[in-house]
PyMOL Python script that loads the backbone (N, CA, C, O; Angstrom):
from pymol import cmd

cmd.read_pdbstr("""\
ATOM      1  N   MET A   1       1.828  -0.177 -17.970  1.00  0.00           N
ATOM      2  CA  MET A   1       2.080   0.403 -16.777  1.00  0.00           C
ATOM      3  C   MET A   1       1.449  -0.074 -15.262  1.00  0.00           C
ATOM      4  O   MET A   1       2.090  -0.239 -14.224  1.00  0.00           O
ATOM      5  N   MET A   2       0.190  -0.218 -15.449  1.00  0.00           N
ATOM      6  CA  MET A   2      -0.629  -0.858 -14.616  1.00  0.00           C
ATOM      7  C   MET A   2      -0.189  -2.085 -13.743  1.00  0.00           C
ATOM      8  O   MET A   2      -0.111  -2.237 -12.524  1.00  0.00           O
ATOM      9  N   LYS A   3       0.083  -2.944 -14.861  1.00  0.00           N
ATOM     10  CA  LYS A   3       0.588  -4.414 -14.200  1.00  0.00           C
ATOM     11  C   LYS A   3       2.165  -4.123 -13.660  1.00  0.00           C
ATOM     12  O   LYS A   3       2.556  -4.716 -12.654  1.00  0.00           O
ATOM     13  N   ARG A   4       2.819  -3.426 -14.190  1.00  0.00           N
ATOM     14  CA  ARG A   4       4.253  -3.244 -13.581  1.00  0.00           C
ATOM     15  C   ARG A   4       3.840  -2.743 -12.324  1.00  0.00           C
ATOM     16  O   ARG A   4       4.335  -3.268 -11.326  1.00  0.00           O
ATOM     17  N   THR A   5       2.670  -1.429 -12.129  1.00  0.00           N
ATOM     18  CA  THR A   5       2.665  -0.847 -10.691  1.00  0.00           C
ATOM     19  C   THR A   5       2.258  -1.907  -9.976  1.00  0.00           C
ATOM     20  O   THR A   5       2.889  -2.093  -8.936  1.00  0.00           O
ATOM     21  N   ALA A   6       1.182  -2.839 -10.283  1.00  0.00           N
ATOM     22  CA  ALA A   6       0.728  -3.548  -9.345  1.00  0.00           C
ATOM     23  C   ALA A   6       1.728  -4.501  -8.879  1.00  0.00           C
ATOM     24  O   ALA A   6       1.706  -4.894  -7.713  1.00  0.00           O
ATOM     25  N   ALA A   7       2.728  -4.953  -9.834  1.00  0.00           N
ATOM     26  CA  ALA A   7       3.559  -5.949  -9.329  1.00  0.00           C
ATOM     27  C   ALA A   7       4.588  -5.499  -8.378  1.00  0.00           C
ATOM     28  O   ALA A   7       5.071  -6.276  -7.554  1.00  0.00           O
ATOM     29  N   ILE A   8       4.987  -4.083  -8.483  1.00  0.00           N
ATOM     30  CA  ILE A   8       5.888  -3.424  -7.636  1.00  0.00           C
ATOM     31  C   ILE A   8       5.081  -3.405  -6.214  1.00  0.00           C
ATOM     32  O   ILE A   8       5.648  -3.758  -5.180  1.00  0.00           O
ATOM     33  N   LEU A   9       3.755  -2.980  -6.230  1.00  0.00           N
ATOM     34  CA  LEU A   9       3.035  -3.267  -5.071  1.00  0.00           C
ATOM     35  C   LEU A   9       2.990  -4.495  -4.481  1.00  0.00           C
ATOM     36  O   LEU A   9       3.131  -4.482  -3.258  1.00  0.00           O
ATOM     37  N   VAL A  10       2.824  -5.620  -5.041  1.00  0.00           N
ATOM     38  CA  VAL A  10       2.925  -6.763  -4.365  1.00  0.00           C
ATOM     39  C   VAL A  10       4.195  -7.071  -3.808  1.00  0.00           C
ATOM     40  O   VAL A  10       4.303  -7.515  -2.665  1.00  0.00           O
ATOM     41  N   PHE A  11       5.278  -6.831  -4.647  1.00  0.00           N
ATOM     42  CA  PHE A  11       6.403  -7.000  -4.131  1.00  0.00           C
ATOM     43  C   PHE A  11       6.856  -6.148  -2.982  1.00  0.00           C
ATOM     44  O   PHE A  11       7.665  -6.685  -2.226  1.00  0.00           O
ATOM     45  N   GLY A  12       6.539  -5.097  -2.750  1.00  0.00           N
ATOM     46  CA  GLY A  12       6.708  -4.199  -1.786  1.00  0.00           C
ATOM     47  C   GLY A  12       5.953  -4.618  -0.667  1.00  0.00           C
ATOM     48  O   GLY A  12       6.501  -4.280   0.382  1.00  0.00           O
ATOM     49  N   ILE A  13       4.753  -5.312  -0.491  1.00  0.00           N
ATOM     50  CA  ILE A  13       4.144  -5.897   0.456  1.00  0.00           C
ATOM     51  C   ILE A  13       4.478  -7.237   1.081  1.00  0.00           C
ATOM     52  O   ILE A  13       4.324  -7.711   2.207  1.00  0.00           O
ATOM     53  N   ALA A  14       5.034  -7.714  -0.155  1.00  0.00           N
ATOM     54  CA  ALA A  14       5.768  -9.045   0.472  1.00  0.00           C
ATOM     55  C   ALA A  14       6.951  -8.716   1.313  1.00  0.00           C
ATOM     56  O   ALA A  14       7.142  -9.353   2.349  1.00  0.00           O
ATOM     57  N   LEU A  15       7.688  -7.849   0.974  1.00  0.00           N
ATOM     58  CA  LEU A  15       8.835  -7.254   1.766  1.00  0.00           C
ATOM     59  C   LEU A  15       8.481  -6.597   3.029  1.00  0.00           C
ATOM     60  O   LEU A  15       9.373  -6.629   3.878  1.00  0.00           O
ATOM     61  N   PHE A  16       7.490  -6.062   3.323  1.00  0.00           N
ATOM     62  CA  PHE A  16       6.917  -5.164   4.240  1.00  0.00           C
ATOM     63  C   PHE A  16       6.414  -6.391   5.240  1.00  0.00           C
ATOM     64  O   PHE A  16       6.836  -6.506   6.391  1.00  0.00           O
ATOM     65  N   VAL A  17       5.426  -7.312   4.618  1.00  0.00           N
ATOM     66  CA  VAL A  17       5.068  -8.017   5.738  1.00  0.00           C
ATOM     67  C   VAL A  17       5.827  -9.355   6.397  1.00  0.00           C
ATOM     68  O   VAL A  17       5.331  -9.814   7.427  1.00  0.00           O
ATOM     69  N   GLY A  18       6.896  -9.929   5.889  1.00  0.00           N
ATOM     70  CA  GLY A  18       7.501 -10.956   6.317  1.00  0.00           C
ATOM     71  C   GLY A  18       6.734 -11.963   6.600  1.00  0.00           C
ATOM     72  O   GLY A  18       5.701 -12.184   5.967  1.00  0.00           O
ATOM     73  N   SER A  19       7.184 -12.762   7.676  1.00  0.00           N
ATOM     74  CA  SER A  19       6.471 -13.945   8.104  1.00  0.00           C
ATOM     75  C   SER A  19       5.919 -14.156   9.276  1.00  0.00           C
ATOM     76  O   SER A  19       5.718 -15.316   9.637  1.00  0.00           O
ATOM     77  N   VAL A  20       5.612 -13.200   9.993  1.00  0.00           N
ATOM     78  CA  VAL A  20       5.073 -13.288  11.617  1.00  0.00           C
ATOM     79  C   VAL A  20       3.430 -13.360  11.298  1.00  0.00           C
ATOM     80  O   VAL A  20       2.879 -12.806  10.347  1.00  0.00           O
ATOM     81  N   TYR A  21       2.879 -14.056  12.174  1.00  0.00           N
ATOM     82  CA  TYR A  21       1.649 -14.102  11.920  1.00  0.00           C
ATOM     83  C   TYR A  21       1.176 -14.900  10.552  1.00  0.00           C
ATOM     84  O   TYR A  21       0.195 -14.618   9.865  1.00  0.00           O
ATOM     85  N   ALA A  22       2.033 -15.866  10.353  1.00  0.00           N
ATOM     86  CA  ALA A  22       2.042 -16.125   8.754  1.00  0.00           C
ATOM     87  C   ALA A  22       0.811 -16.663   8.207  1.00  0.00           C
ATOM     88  O   ALA A  22       0.639 -16.499   6.999  1.00  0.00           O
ATOM     89  N   SER A  23      -0.337 -17.455   9.068  1.00  0.00           N
ATOM     90  CA  SER A  23      -1.358 -17.770   8.346  1.00  0.00           C
ATOM     91  C   SER A  23      -2.347 -16.742   8.058  1.00  0.00           C
ATOM     92  O   SER A  23      -3.155 -16.891   7.142  1.00  0.00           O
ATOM     93  N   ASP A  24      -2.322 -15.714   8.792  1.00  0.00           N
ATOM     94  CA  ASP A  24      -3.386 -14.568   8.322  1.00  0.00           C
ATOM     95  C   ASP A  24      -2.574 -13.689   7.307  1.00  0.00           C
ATOM     96  O   ASP A  24      -3.185 -13.147   6.385  1.00  0.00           O
ATOM     97  N   ILE A  25      -1.262 -13.532   7.437  1.00  0.00           N
ATOM     98  CA  ILE A  25      -0.544 -12.759   6.369  1.00  0.00           C
ATOM     99  C   ILE A  25      -0.652 -13.774   5.067  1.00  0.00           C
ATOM    100  O   ILE A  25      -1.058 -13.339   3.990  1.00  0.00           O
ATOM    101  N   ASP A  26      -0.308 -14.993   5.216  1.00  0.00           N
ATOM    102  CA  ASP A  26      -0.395 -15.919   3.935  1.00  0.00           C
ATOM    103  C   ASP A  26      -1.709 -15.833   3.273  1.00  0.00           C
ATOM    104  O   ASP A  26      -1.825 -15.699   2.054  1.00  0.00           O
ATOM    105  N   LYS A  27      -2.791 -15.919   4.175  1.00  0.00           N
ATOM    106  CA  LYS A  27      -4.314 -15.650   3.582  1.00  0.00           C
ATOM    107  C   LYS A  27      -4.367 -14.244   2.938  1.00  0.00           C
ATOM    108  O   LYS A  27      -4.684 -14.131   1.754  1.00  0.00           O
ATOM    109  N   GLY A  28      -4.118 -13.369   3.561  1.00  0.00           N
ATOM    110  CA  GLY A  28      -4.259 -11.980   2.640  1.00  0.00           C
ATOM    111  C   GLY A  28      -3.116 -11.896   1.524  1.00  0.00           C
ATOM    112  O   GLY A  28      -3.426 -11.136   0.607  1.00  0.00           O
ATOM    113  N   PHE A  29      -1.730 -12.572   1.379  1.00  0.00           N
ATOM    114  CA  PHE A  29      -1.212 -12.378   0.321  1.00  0.00           C
ATOM    115  C   PHE A  29      -1.976 -13.289  -0.825  1.00  0.00           C
ATOM    116  O   PHE A  29      -2.099 -12.829  -1.960  1.00  0.00           O
ATOM    117  N   ASP A  30      -2.472 -14.563  -0.498  1.00  0.00           N
ATOM    118  CA  ASP A  30      -3.137 -15.192  -1.328  1.00  0.00           C
ATOM    119  C   ASP A  30      -4.543 -14.451  -1.989  1.00  0.00           C
ATOM    120  O   ASP A  30      -4.832 -14.547  -3.181  1.00  0.00           O
ATOM    121  N   ALA A  31      -5.241 -13.804  -1.126  1.00  0.00           N
ATOM    122  CA  ALA A  31      -6.117 -12.965  -1.826  1.00  0.00           C
ATOM    123  C   ALA A  31      -5.759 -11.913  -2.443  1.00  0.00           C
ATOM    124  O   ALA A  31      -6.568 -11.570  -3.305  1.00  0.00           O
ATOM    125  N   TYR A  32      -4.651 -11.116  -2.313  1.00  0.00           N
ATOM    126  CA  TYR A  32      -4.252  -9.953  -3.060  1.00  0.00           C
ATOM    127  C   TYR A  32      -3.751 -10.336  -4.368  1.00  0.00           C
ATOM    128  O   TYR A  32      -4.012  -9.698  -5.388  1.00  0.00           O
ATOM    129  N   GLN A  33      -2.981 -11.455  -4.332  1.00  0.00           N
ATOM    130  CA  GLN A  33      -2.312 -12.307  -5.568  1.00  0.00           C
ATOM    131  C   GLN A  33      -3.680 -12.774  -6.544  1.00  0.00           C
ATOM    132  O   GLN A  33      -3.675 -12.960  -7.761  1.00  0.00           O
ATOM    133  N   ASN A  34      -4.713 -12.881  -5.695  1.00  0.00           N
ATOM    134  CA  ASN A  34      -5.985 -13.444  -6.991  1.00  0.00           C
ATOM    135  C   ASN A  34      -6.675 -12.216  -7.115  1.00  0.00           C
ATOM    136  O   ASN A  34      -7.713 -12.311  -7.771  1.00  0.00           O
ATOM    137  N   GLY A  35      -6.338 -10.805  -6.567  1.00  0.00           N
ATOM    138  CA  GLY A  35      -7.233  -9.770  -7.232  1.00  0.00           C
ATOM    139  C   GLY A  35      -8.366  -9.689  -6.005  1.00  0.00           C
ATOM    140  O   GLY A  35      -9.117  -8.731  -6.189  1.00  0.00           O
ATOM    141  N   ASP A  36      -8.616 -10.303  -5.037  1.00  0.00           N
ATOM    142  CA  ASP A  36      -9.591 -10.219  -4.193  1.00  0.00           C
ATOM    143  C   ASP A  36      -9.347  -9.408  -2.906  1.00  0.00           C
ATOM    144  O   ASP A  36      -9.472  -9.765  -1.735  1.00  0.00           O
ATOM    145  N   TYR A  37      -8.969  -8.233  -3.420  1.00  0.00           N
ATOM    146  CA  TYR A  37      -8.615  -7.028  -2.329  1.00  0.00           C
ATOM    147  C   TYR A  37      -9.208  -6.781  -1.260  1.00  0.00           C
ATOM    148  O   TYR A  37      -8.536  -6.371  -0.314  1.00  0.00           O
ATOM    149  N   ALA A  38     -10.793  -6.984  -1.103  1.00  0.00           N
ATOM    150  CA  ALA A  38     -11.417  -7.013   0.224  1.00  0.00           C
ATOM    151  C   ALA A  38     -11.049  -8.070   0.974  1.00  0.00           C
ATOM    152  O   ALA A  38     -11.017  -7.890   2.191  1.00  0.00           O
ATOM    153  N   GLU A  39     -10.743  -9.210   0.510  1.00  0.00           N
ATOM    154  CA  GLU A  39     -10.677 -10.211   1.385  1.00  0.00           C
ATOM    155  C   GLU A  39      -9.058 -10.319   1.861  1.00  0.00           C
ATOM    156  O   GLU A  39      -8.708 -11.104   2.741  1.00  0.00           O
ATOM    157  N   ALA A  40      -8.224  -9.519   1.233  1.00  0.00           N
ATOM    158  CA  ALA A  40      -6.996  -9.195   1.590  1.00  0.00           C
ATOM    159  C   ALA A  40      -7.094  -8.420   3.051  1.00  0.00           C
ATOM    160  O   ALA A  40      -6.683  -8.666   4.185  1.00  0.00           O
ATOM    161  N   VAL A  41      -7.763  -7.478   2.503  1.00  0.00           N
ATOM    162  CA  VAL A  41      -7.957  -6.392   3.521  1.00  0.00           C
ATOM    163  C   VAL A  41      -8.533  -7.136   4.929  1.00  0.00           C
ATOM    164  O   VAL A  41      -8.068  -6.715   5.989  1.00  0.00           O
ATOM    165  N   LYS A  42      -9.428  -8.117   4.970  1.00  0.00           N
ATOM    166  CA  LYS A  42      -9.887  -9.133   5.935  1.00  0.00           C
ATOM    167  C   LYS A  42      -8.795  -9.408   6.647  1.00  0.00           C
ATOM    168  O   LYS A  42      -8.708  -9.058   7.824  1.00  0.00           O
ATOM    169  N   TRP A  43      -7.776 -10.107   5.980  1.00  0.00           N
ATOM    170  CA  TRP A  43      -7.031 -10.919   6.767  1.00  0.00           C
ATOM    171  C   TRP A  43      -5.966 -10.058   7.289  1.00  0.00           C
ATOM    172  O   TRP A  43      -5.424 -10.482   8.310  1.00  0.00           O
ATOM    173  N   PHE A  44      -5.463  -8.723   6.723  1.00  0.00           N
ATOM    174  CA  PHE A  44      -4.354  -8.112   7.153  1.00  0.00           C
ATOM    175  C   PHE A  44      -5.016  -7.411   8.245  1.00  0.00           C
ATOM    176  O   PHE A  44      -4.262  -7.168   9.188  1.00  0.00           O
ATOM    177  N   ARG A  45      -6.186  -7.033   8.372  1.00  0.00           N
ATOM    178  CA  ARG A  45      -6.772  -6.333   9.398  1.00  0.00           C
ATOM    179  C   ARG A  45      -7.005  -7.198  10.580  1.00  0.00           C
ATOM    180  O   ARG A  45      -7.310  -6.700  11.664  1.00  0.00           O
ATOM    181  N   LEU A  46      -6.878  -8.429  10.415  1.00  0.00           N
ATOM    182  CA  LEU A  46      -7.054  -9.462  11.473  1.00  0.00           C
ATOM    183  C   LEU A  46      -5.629  -9.310  12.324  1.00  0.00           C
ATOM    184  O   LEU A  46      -5.568  -9.154  13.544  1.00  0.00           O
ATOM    185  N   SER A  47      -4.606  -9.382  11.499  1.00  0.00           N
ATOM    186  CA  SER A  47      -3.137  -9.463  11.992  1.00  0.00           C
ATOM    187  C   SER A  47      -3.281  -8.042  12.613  1.00  0.00           C
ATOM    188  O   SER A  47      -3.190  -8.024  13.840  1.00  0.00           O
ATOM    189  N   ALA A  48      -3.486  -6.870  12.006  1.00  0.00           N
ATOM    190  CA  ALA A  48      -3.123  -5.549  12.330  1.00  0.00           C
ATOM    191  C   ALA A  48      -3.816  -5.267  13.615  1.00  0.00           C
ATOM    192  O   ALA A  48      -3.216  -4.664  14.505  1.00  0.00           O
ATOM    193  N   GLU A  49      -5.188  -5.714  13.786  1.00  0.00           N
ATOM    194  CA  GLU A  49      -5.747  -5.490  15.190  1.00  0.00           C
ATOM    195  C   GLU A  49      -5.179  -6.364  16.345  1.00  0.00           C
ATOM    196  O   GLU A  49      -5.545  -6.177  17.505  1.00  0.00           O
ATOM    197  N   GLN A  50      -4.338  -7.259  16.027  1.00  0.00           N
ATOM    198  CA  GLN A  50      -3.873  -8.259  16.631  1.00  0.00           C
ATOM    199  C   GLN A  50      -2.470  -7.376  17.377  1.00  0.00           C
ATOM    200  O   GLN A  50      -1.933  -7.684  18.442  1.00  0.00           O
ATOM    201  N   GLY A  51      -2.158  -6.425  16.633  1.00  0.00           N
ATOM    202  CA  GLY A  51      -0.896  -5.740  17.040  1.00  0.00           C
ATOM    203  C   GLY A  51       0.359  -6.191  16.396  1.00  0.00           C
ATOM    204  O   GLY A  51       1.464  -6.047  16.919  1.00  0.00           O
ATOM    205  N   ASN A  52       0.133  -6.791  15.142  1.00  0.00           N
ATOM    206  CA  ASN A  52       1.152  -7.065  14.185  1.00  0.00           C
ATOM    207  C   ASN A  52       1.644  -6.294  13.511  1.00  0.00           C
ATOM    208  O   ASN A  52       1.023  -6.117  12.463  1.00  0.00           O
ATOM    209  N   ALA A  53       2.876  -5.486  13.675  1.00  0.00           N
ATOM    210  CA  ALA A  53       3.408  -4.530  12.791  1.00  0.00           C
ATOM    211  C   ALA A  53       3.544  -4.537  11.378  1.00  0.00           C
ATOM    212  O   ALA A  53       3.422  -3.531  10.679  1.00  0.00           O
ATOM    213  N   LYS A  54       3.861  -5.965  10.859  1.00  0.00           N
ATOM    214  CA  LYS A  54       3.895  -6.375   9.294  1.00  0.00           C
ATOM    215  C   LYS A  54       2.412  -6.073   8.933  1.00  0.00           C
ATOM    216  O   LYS A  54       2.162  -5.402   7.932  1.00  0.00           O
ATOM    217  N   GLY A  55       1.311  -6.616   9.826  1.00  0.00           N
ATOM    218  CA  GLY A  55       0.116  -6.727   9.047  1.00  0.00           C
ATOM    219  C   GLY A  55      -0.562  -4.990   9.119  1.00  0.00           C
ATOM    220  O   GLY A  55      -1.506  -4.673   8.397  1.00  0.00           O
ATOM    221  N   GLN A  56      -0.036  -4.191   9.904  1.00  0.00           N
ATOM    222  CA  GLN A  56      -0.325  -3.026   9.950  1.00  0.00           C
ATOM    223  C   GLN A  56      -0.103  -2.410   9.007  1.00  0.00           C
ATOM    224  O   GLN A  56      -0.959  -1.700   8.478  1.00  0.00           O
ATOM    225  N   GLY A  57       1.485  -2.576   8.432  1.00  0.00           N
ATOM    226  CA  GLY A  57       2.023  -2.092   7.375  1.00  0.00           C
ATOM    227  C   GLY A  57       1.485  -2.377   6.045  1.00  0.00           C
ATOM    228  O   GLY A  57       1.422  -1.540   5.145  1.00  0.00           O
ATOM    229  N   ALA A  58       1.181  -3.335   5.976  1.00  0.00           N
ATOM    230  CA  ALA A  58       0.102  -4.080   4.814  1.00  0.00           C
ATOM    231  C   ALA A  58      -0.970  -3.423   4.511  1.00  0.00           C
ATOM    232  O   ALA A  58      -1.173  -2.960   3.389  1.00  0.00           O
ATOM    233  N   LEU A  59      -1.972  -3.294   5.751  1.00  0.00           N
ATOM    234  CA  LEU A  59      -3.110  -2.991   5.952  1.00  0.00           C
ATOM    235  C   LEU A  59      -2.884  -1.145   5.429  1.00  0.00           C
ATOM    236  O   LEU A  59      -3.756  -0.551   4.796  1.00  0.00           O
ATOM    237  N   ALA A  60      -1.945  -0.687   5.733  1.00  0.00           N
ATOM    238  CA  ALA A  60      -1.657   1.108   5.359  1.00  0.00           C
ATOM    239  C   ALA A  60      -1.530   0.836   3.919  1.00  0.00           C
ATOM    240  O   ALA A  60      -2.287   1.506   3.216  1.00  0.00           O
ATOM    241  N   ILE A  61      -0.876   0.143   3.412  1.00  0.00           N
ATOM    242  CA  ILE A  61      -0.446   0.435   1.997  1.00  0.00           C
ATOM    243  C   ILE A  61      -1.950  -0.081   0.906  1.00  0.00           C
ATOM    244  O   ILE A  61      -2.285   0.285  -0.221  1.00  0.00           O
ATOM    245  N   LEU A  62      -2.492  -0.950   1.770  1.00  0.00           N
ATOM    246  CA  LEU A  62      -4.057  -0.993   1.183  1.00  0.00           C
ATOM    247  C   LEU A  62      -5.093   0.156   1.266  1.00  0.00           C
ATOM    248  O   LEU A  62      -5.868   0.488   0.368  1.00  0.00           O
ATOM    249  N   TYR A  63      -4.976   0.693   2.472  1.00  0.00           N
ATOM    250  CA  TYR A  63      -5.811   1.984   2.401  1.00  0.00           C
ATOM    251  C   TYR A  63      -4.989   3.310   1.772  1.00  0.00           C
ATOM    252  O   TYR A  63      -5.628   4.340   1.559  1.00  0.00           O
ATOM    253  N   LYS A  64      -3.929   3.265   1.558  1.00  0.00           N
ATOM    254  CA  LYS A  64      -3.086   4.556   0.943  1.00  0.00           C
ATOM    255  C   LYS A  64      -3.416   4.100  -0.829  1.00  0.00           C
ATOM    256  O   LYS A  64      -3.443   5.069  -1.588  1.00  0.00           O
ATOM    257  N   ASN A  65      -3.649   2.754  -1.451  1.00  0.00           N
ATOM    258  CA  ASN A  65      -3.920   2.810  -2.747  1.00  0.00           C
ATOM    259  C   ASN A  65      -5.445   2.525  -2.939  1.00  0.00           C
ATOM    260  O   ASN A  65      -5.832   2.402  -4.101  1.00  0.00           O
ATOM    261  N   GLY A  66      -6.267   2.418  -2.016  1.00  0.00           N
ATOM    262  CA  GLY A  66      -7.538   2.186  -2.292  1.00  0.00           C
ATOM    263  C   GLY A  66      -7.926   1.019  -2.841  1.00  0.00           C
ATOM    264  O   GLY A  66      -8.753   1.049  -3.752  1.00  0.00           O
ATOM    265  N   LEU A  67      -7.417  -0.163  -2.399  1.00  0.00           N
ATOM    266  CA  LEU A  67      -7.432  -1.650  -2.711  1.00  0.00           C
ATOM    267  C   LEU A  67      -8.302  -2.254  -1.851  1.00  0.00           C
ATOM    268  O   LEU A  67      -7.872  -2.269  -0.697  1.00  0.00           O
ATOM    269  N   GLY A  68      -9.413  -2.776  -2.009  1.00  0.00           N
ATOM    270  CA  GLY A  68     -10.233  -3.427  -0.989  1.00  0.00           C
ATOM    271  C   GLY A  68     -10.759  -2.593  -0.258  1.00  0.00           C
ATOM    272  O   GLY A  68     -11.750  -3.092   0.274  1.00  0.00           O
ATOM    273  N   VAL A  69     -10.545  -1.256   0.130  1.00  0.00           N
ATOM    274  CA  VAL A  69     -11.234  -0.146   0.666  1.00  0.00           C
ATOM    275  C   VAL A  69     -11.361   0.945  -0.011  1.00  0.00           C
ATOM    276  O   VAL A  69     -10.803   1.069  -1.102  1.00  0.00           O
ATOM    277  N   THR A  70     -12.083   1.867   0.506  1.00  0.00           N
ATOM    278  CA  THR A  70     -11.987   3.303   0.101  1.00  0.00           C
ATOM    279  C   THR A  70     -10.473   3.977   0.312  1.00  0.00           C
ATOM    280  O   THR A  70      -9.913   3.948   1.408  1.00  0.00           O
ATOM    281  N   GLN A  71      -9.999   4.466  -0.639  1.00  0.00           N
ATOM    282  CA  GLN A  71      -8.632   5.084  -0.374  1.00  0.00           C
ATOM    283  C   GLN A  71      -8.870   6.015   0.748  1.00  0.00           C
ATOM    284  O   GLN A  71      -9.859   6.746   0.711  1.00  0.00           O
ATOM    285  N   ASP A  72      -7.930   6.054   1.885  1.00  0.00           N
ATOM    286  CA  ASP A  72      -8.203   6.965   2.830  1.00  0.00           C
ATOM    287  C   ASP A  72      -6.857   7.226   3.490  1.00  0.00           C
ATOM    288  O   ASP A  72      -6.360   6.385   4.239  1.00  0.00           O
ATOM    289  N   TYR A  73      -6.260   8.393   3.217  1.00  0.00           N
ATOM    290  CA  TYR A  73      -5.082   8.725   3.386  1.00  0.00           C
ATOM    291  C   TYR A  73      -4.733   8.642   5.146  1.00  0.00           C
ATOM    292  O   TYR A  73      -3.726   8.207   5.704  1.00  0.00           O
ATOM    293  N   LYS A  74      -6.035   9.261   5.753  1.00  0.00           N
ATOM    294  CA  LYS A  74      -5.799   9.539   7.235  1.00  0.00           C
ATOM    295  C   LYS A  74      -5.722   8.124   7.897  1.00  0.00           C
ATOM    296  O   LYS A  74      -4.993   8.048   8.886  1.00  0.00           O
ATOM    297  N   GLU A  75      -6.518   6.741   7.399  1.00  0.00           N
ATOM    298  CA  GLU A  75      -6.285   5.961   8.038  1.00  0.00           C
ATOM    299  C   GLU A  75      -5.274   5.257   7.551  1.00  0.00           C
ATOM    300  O   GLU A  75      -5.044   4.282   8.266  1.00  0.00           O
ATOM    301  N   ALA A  76      -4.461   5.358   6.481  1.00  0.00           N
ATOM    302  CA  ALA A  76      -3.475   4.939   6.071  1.00  0.00           C
ATOM    303  C   ALA A  76      -2.123   4.960   6.970  1.00  0.00           C
ATOM    304  O   ALA A  76      -1.263   4.131   7.269  1.00  0.00           O
ATOM    305  N   ALA A  77      -2.416   6.574   7.297  1.00  0.00           N
ATOM    306  CA  ALA A  77      -1.444   7.026   8.132  1.00  0.00           C
ATOM    307  C   ALA A  77      -1.492   6.493   9.615  1.00  0.00           C
ATOM    308  O   ALA A  77      -0.543   6.567  10.396  1.00  0.00           O
ATOM    309  N   LYS A  78      -2.685   5.963   9.888  1.00  0.00           N
ATOM    310  CA  LYS A  78      -2.818   5.579  11.322  1.00  0.00           C
ATOM    311  C   LYS A  78      -1.944   4.209  11.308  1.00  0.00           C
ATOM    312  O   LYS A  78      -1.145   3.878  12.185  1.00  0.00           O
ATOM    313  N   TRP A  79      -2.188   3.651  10.402  1.00  0.00           N
ATOM    314  CA  TRP A  79      -1.893   1.873  10.382  1.00  0.00           C
ATOM    315  C   TRP A  79      -0.298   1.994   9.994  1.00  0.00           C
ATOM    316  O   TRP A  79       0.508   1.161  10.410  1.00  0.00           O
ATOM    317  N   TYR A  80       0.119   3.190   9.095  1.00  0.00           N
ATOM    318  CA  TYR A  80       1.900   3.475   8.897  1.00  0.00           C
ATOM    319  C   TYR A  80       2.556   3.753  10.362  1.00  0.00           C
ATOM    320  O   TYR A  80       3.632   3.220  10.637  1.00  0.00           O
ATOM    321  N   ARG A  81       1.808   4.700  11.417  1.00  0.00           N
ATOM    322  CA  ARG A  81       2.234   4.837  12.576  1.00  0.00           C
ATOM    323  C   ARG A  81       2.222   4.016  13.545  1.00  0.00           C
ATOM    324  O   ARG A  81       3.025   4.069  14.476  1.00  0.00           O
ATOM    325  N   LEU A  82       1.125   2.997  13.408  1.00  0.00           N
ATOM    326  CA  LEU A  82       1.251   2.019  14.612  1.00  0.00           C
ATOM    327  C   LEU A  82       2.217   0.951  14.012  1.00  0.00           C
ATOM    328  O   LEU A  82       2.744   0.247  14.873  1.00  0.00           O
ATOM    329  N   SER A  83       2.570   0.673  12.700  1.00  0.00           N
ATOM    330  CA  SER A  83       3.496  -0.087  12.493  1.00  0.00           C
ATOM    331  C   SER A  83       4.748   0.468  12.894  1.00  0.00           C
ATOM    332  O   SER A  83       5.448  -0.284  13.572  1.00  0.00           O
ATOM    333  N   ALA A  84       5.232   1.690  12.619  1.00  0.00           N
ATOM    334  CA  ALA A  84       6.265   2.537  12.891  1.00  0.00           C
ATOM    335  C   ALA A  84       6.861   2.378  14.388  1.00  0.00           C
ATOM    336  O   ALA A  84       8.022   2.122  14.708  1.00  0.00           O
ATOM    337  N   GLU A  85       5.666   2.617  15.261  1.00  0.00           N
ATOM    338  CA  GLU A  85       5.951   2.634  16.327  1.00  0.00           C
ATOM    339  C   GLU A  85       6.674   1.254  17.111  1.00  0.00           C
ATOM    340  O   GLU A  85       7.362   1.254  18.132  1.00  0.00           O
ATOM    341  N   GLN A  86       6.318   0.261  16.371  1.00  0.00           N
ATOM    342  CA  GLN A  86       6.810  -0.931  16.841  1.00  0.00           C
ATOM    343  C   GLN A  86       8.351  -1.135  15.947  1.00  0.00           C
ATOM    344  O   GLN A  86       8.840  -2.264  15.911  1.00  0.00           O
ATOM    345  N   GLY A  87       8.777  -0.435  15.524  1.00  0.00           N
ATOM    346  CA  GLY A  87      10.105  -0.293  14.703  1.00  0.00           C
ATOM    347  C   GLY A  87      10.118  -0.869  13.111  1.00  0.00           C
ATOM    348  O   GLY A  87      11.150  -1.020  12.457  1.00  0.00           O
ATOM    349  N   ASN A  88       9.040  -1.097  12.731  1.00  0.00           N
ATOM    350  CA  ASN A  88       8.573  -1.337  11.266  1.00  0.00           C
ATOM    351  C   ASN A  88       9.017  -0.352  10.486  1.00  0.00           C
ATOM    352  O   ASN A  88       8.113   0.341  10.018  1.00  0.00           O
ATOM    353  N   ALA A  89      10.008  -0.081  10.214  1.00  0.00           N
ATOM    354  CA  ALA A  89      10.479   1.124   9.059  1.00  0.00           C
ATOM    355  C   ALA A  89       9.810   0.951   7.753  1.00  0.00           C
ATOM    356  O   ALA A  89      10.045   1.733   6.831  1.00  0.00           O
TER     357      ALA A  89
END
""", "prot")
cmd.dss("prot")
cmd.show_as("cartoon", "prot")
cmd.util.cbc("prot")
cmd.orient("prot")
């Protein structure tokens, strides 16, 4: 069950993030797929802080699930909102 949930999460992040700011996003995905969630947060945050809606969404997912960071629904909501304000549903 846990592996299935992780696989679904990876797939969801992949769909959510796309290819904008590919180098940061790709590094985040690579780290995520290797189980290095703290490194993934680093790269997704870099993209998110540059205003990238996809990076903001990916960071929100990590905060929501407590991967690489302490689970924080308020922080997740902040990043989801910033992403959505740019049209990233």
